[in-house]
N, C-alpha and C positions, 0 to 999 in steps of 0.2 A: 301823541308824537307821530308825525307823518314820516314813515320810514321809506316811502316810495321816492322821496326826493333826495335821499342820501346816496352817496356813491357806493358802488359794489364793495370796494375795499373796506369801507367803514362798516357795512353790514356784516362782512365776514369777521371783522374784529369783534363786533357785538356778539355774534354767535359764539365765537371762540371764548370770549371772556365769560359769557353766561353759562357755558357748558363745562367749564373746568370743574373737576371733582371737588376742589377746595371751596369754590364759591357756590356750587349747586345747592347746598343745604342752607346757604345764607340768602338765597334769592327770595325776594318778596313775590307776592302774586303779580304785581305790576311788572317785575323783572321777567317772570315766566311768560306773561302775555307778550312782552316785547320780544322775547326769544322766539316765540311761535310766529309772530308777525314777521320778524326778520327772516326766518327760515322760509316762510311762504313767499316773500318778495324775492329772495334769492332763487327759489325754485322756479318762479314765474319768469325771471330774467334768463335763467338757464334754458328754459323751454323756448323762449322767444328767440334767443341767439342761436339755437341749433336747428332752426327750421331751414330746410334745404332751399337753395336759390336755383331757379331754373335758368340755365345758361346754355346758349348755343355757341358753338365754336365754328367759325367759318374759315375756309382756306382761301388765301389770296395768292395771286400769281407769284409774288416775291417770297413765298414760303414763310409768311408771317401769320400769326393767329390773331383774330379779333374776337374778343369775348363780348357778347351782347347779353344784357340782362333784361 
């Protein structure tokens, strides 16, 4: 199963469902592998989205700001 193509909300739901105390002992080896993969994909997405963006703010005569990326 390719988890990289799934939306973030769906990955969060997978992790939530597979980490519940009630279902944790019912998980198969495949479920545990899917849980690890989903956590890795979420971690990578979080790291990618938190990278800083270099922006320059310039002042214009009419006191407006322009943000350039």
